[in-house]
N, C-alpha and C positions, 0 to 999 in steps of 0.2 A: 714124864718123870716116873721113875721106878718107885714102888712102894717101899717104905722103910721097914725092914724086918724087925721082929721082936728083939733079936740079939744079932749083933754084927758077926760076920764070919771072922774067926781068928786066923791070921795068916803070918807067914814069915817071908821076908824078902830075901831072895838068894842073889847076891851080887850087889855091891855098894859102890860101883864105879861111876863113871861120868853120866851115863844115862839115868841111873838111879837118883843122882844128885840134881840133875837138870830137868828131868821129865817127871819122874815118879814122886820125888819129895814134895814138889809144889802142889800136887793134887791130893795127897793123902788127907789133908785137913778137910777137904770137901767130901772125901769118901768115908769119913768116920761113921756115918749112920749105917754103912754097909760093911765096913772092914775095920777090924781091930788088929792093928799091926803090933805083934808081940815080940818079933825078933828080926834082926838083920844079920845075915851071914855073909862073910867075905874073908878069904884067906889073908888079905892085907889088913892087919889089925887097925891101922889108922883109919882106913875107909869104913870098916865096920863100926868102930867106936864113934866116929864123927857122925855118921848117918843115924845110927841107933840113938845116940844122944839127942840129936835134933828132933827125932820122931818119938822119943819117949819109949823106945823099945830096948830089948836086951841084945847085946852084941855077941855073936858067935863067930869063930874063926875056922870052923870045920863043920861041914854039913852033917857028918856022922855024929858029932857031939850035939848038934841041934836036934836031930832025930831022937837020939838017946835021951834027951832031956824031957821028951814027951810034952813039951809046951804046945 
């Protein structure tokens, strides 16, 4: 087991398609000690909104806007 850091790494998930919903989404709860998922980015608004909503993250539809937000 890896040691739990003082603060989790803040990250954004790029892509909210099938793999993100079926593989990544179920494991994020277990990764919370290590990862703070703050954003989901996908050009298909419905995908980004759905996954971000279920993970408690902010949805972005353009990677340039995500980077510009400096989150």
